N, C-alpha and C positions, 0 to 999 in steps of 0.2 A: 929931453923927454923923460918923464918918469914912468915907473912901473905902476900898474893898477894894483890897488890893495886887494889881496885875496881874502875872501870871507872865511872865517874860521868855521869848521864843521862842528855841529853840535855833538857832544859826547854820546856814545851809544847808550841806550837805555839798559839798565841792569835788570835782569830777570830775577824775580824773587823766587827763593826756594819753596818747594811745596811744604805745607805744614804736615806734621805727623798726624796719622789717623788712628793709631793703635797705642794704647797706654796701659799701665798697670792700674788696677782698681784700688781706690783709697779705702773701700769698705772691707773687701776680702783679701787684699794684698796679693791677688793672683796676677802674675806678670802677663802682659799683652792680652788682657781679656776685655778691655774696654774699647769699643769701636765707635768712632765718631763719624757722623754724617751731617752734611749741610744741604738742606733742601732750598735751592736758590729760587725756585718758583714761589714758594710760600714764605721765604725768608725765616726758616726755622732751623736751628742747629740742635742736634741730639747726640747724647753719649749714652751707650747702653753697655752694661757688663754682661758678658755671655755666661758667666759662672753664677753670680748671685742675683742676676736680673735687676739690679739697681739701675735706674735711668734718670737722666736729667735733660731737660730741653729748655731752650731759650731763643729769643729772637736774634736774628743775625744783624749786626751793625755794619756800618760802612767800611770799617777797617777790615772785616772779614771778606767783604766783597772784593777788596783790592788784591787779596792773596789767591783768589780762584783762578 
């Protein structure tokens, strides 16, 4: 009599690291002044500088939904 083959367990899923939400501003070069927010309900990403008030917004793609 032979042994039954054991099923290999699937490898554990790796948890992705959180993305940074604070950056230095490319316009005024002030460190850690740009704050990024992602509105998952409306699928809009927004980056705003607290010093020079420059802002940028764009639609959120599927790759960003994976990191949340």
